[in-house]
C-alpha positions, 0 to 999 in steps of 0.5 A, a space after each residue: 058895166 061890162 066885160 069887167 063886171 065879174 072881176 069888179 063884183 066879186 072884189 066889191 061883194 068881198 069887201 062890201 057888209 051891208 046893214 039893217 034896211 038896205 036900198 040897192 041904187 041902180 040894181 035891178 036884181 038880187 044877184 049881188 046883194 039882198 036889198 030894195 031895188 030901184 033902178 032906171 029899168 024898173 021905172 022907179 029910180 032915175 039918178 038924174 031926177 028929183 028922186 026920193 026914196 020910199 022910206 029911209 034906209 040903213 044902208 044904201 049900195 050904189 056901185 057902177 051907177 054913180 057917174 051917171 049923175 049929172 049933178 053928183 053934188 045933189 046925188 050925194 045930198 039926196 043919198 044922205 036925206 035918204 039915210 037913218 041917222 049914222 046911216 052908211 052909203 057905199 059908193 064908187 066912181 071909176 075911170 076908163 074901161 071904154 070897150 064900146 067905143 073906138 077911141 079911149 078915154 079915161 075920162 067920158 067926153 073927148 073930141 066930141 064923143 060922149 060915152 053912154 051906156 045900156 042905151 042912147 042918151 044914157 050919159 055918163 057925166 061925173 067922177 071923183 077927184 082928187 090929186 093926193 087921195 087918188 092922184 097918188 094911189 098906187 093902183 091909180 099909178 098902174 092905170 095910168 102906165 096902162 094907158 100910154 099906148 091909148 096916147 096918154 102920158 105920165 105927165 098927161 094924166 093929171 087934174 086939168 085932164 080930169 076936169 077936161 074930160 069928166 063933165 061933172 067932178 065932185 071931190 073928197 071936200 064935197 063928200 065930206 061935207 055930208 059924210 064921215 070916210 070910214 073906208 076906201 079901196 082902190 082898184 085897177 082893172 087894166 089887164 090884157 083882157 080889159 082897157 084900163 080901167 080904174 074904181 075907187 070904192 067908199 064906205 061913207 057914214 052920215 054925218 049927224 048935228 051934234 045936239 048939246 
């Protein structure tokens, strides 16, 4: 999504293995991964439409894109419906990294200003949150510390703040209704060259019904 792309995608590329037929949601080229491309710029996929993929895939990769979903639970359901049995979804959500704006925000909306990217009204809407699984994470604690100089405090960065600044929040409980979490990686990219930003990368396997 910007200045942090080279560093973040290097980390993602080193930790992502895809299997079988792959769908790349939010990708317009094969610079980083191989698979069928789906993107708003290609006019074949809009995360906020009632989208369906052209077939079922063994793996769906969606990076730096899920937070554009107005309804992240619907997004997760559509990914679930687009996977083969036991298929995998690799997806991330994040906070921060708003170099396009004068006012830094941990979430996407604050004081009447709503984050957008790559075009007018292409707003960021959602985030993944869990006080225990994210709030206590070491990388997130580093992210919090880096946010102090932008007016945030350790006490202020909590669940209520996330819900105040993010229009649509998805939880681990929502995700685990459809998927088993195979792995999670967290990334704090707060450095002297970046505004504070934090990402969670999830490797999920589709839950399939038990047939007796």
